[in-house]
N, C-alpha and C positions, 0 to 999 in steps of 0.2 A: 534521499530526502531526510531531513532531520526529524528526530522523534517529535511527535506532536503535530506533524503536518497532516491535514485532512485531505484524503484523496478519494475520488470516485474512479473505480476501475470497471471498465465495460469490456465484455467479451462478446462472443457470438450470440449468446442467449439472453443475457441480462447484465445488470450493473450492481455493484455494491459500493457503499461509502464507508470507509474505514479511516482510523487514525493510526499513523505510523507509530509502532511501539518498539521496534528494534532497528538494527542497521541494514537489514535486507540481505540479498544474495551477495556472496563474495565476488568482487569484480575480478579477482585473480582466478577463481575456480569457474565462474559463470559469467564471462564478460558480456554476453548478449542479453542477460536477464535484468529487468528493471525493478521488479517487485517480487517478494515472497508472499504467499497467501496460504491460508488454511485449506485443508482438503474440502471442507464444506463450501467455502467461498469459491474455490476452483470449480467444484461441481455446479454451483449456481450459475457462474458466468460462462463456463466452457463446456459443460456437459458431464460426461461419464465420470462418476466419483472414483471408479477403480483405475482410471487412466492416470498415471503419474507423468509429469513432464511439464511441457510448456504449451501455451496457446497465445495467439495474437490478442493483444488488449490495447485499449485506449485509456490513458490515465489523465485525469483532470485534477489539478491542484487547486484546493479551495482556500489555502492559507494555513496558518499555524495557531494552535491553541497554546497559549503561554500559561504554564502553571502559576498560580498566584504568588508563590514564594520566589519566583524568578522574575516577576514583572516589576521592574524598577521605575516605570514611567511615572512621573509626577513626584518622585522622591527628591528631597533636597539635602 
């Protein structure tokens, strides 16, 4: 997902809504992973904060926040 995209990520326990701030997992190193998240978010949606790794999630894309300096709509 491009930076600025707003996602809701739901796991077994809960959901979090976050804005993409980096390029995420390396497709070369981790071809099956779709999002990286903080340990706190992982613990919130998937459980045990000490467990590192992966869990099944559902990702909903809400759109993109365009920073004002890059928004050229309406300019002539």
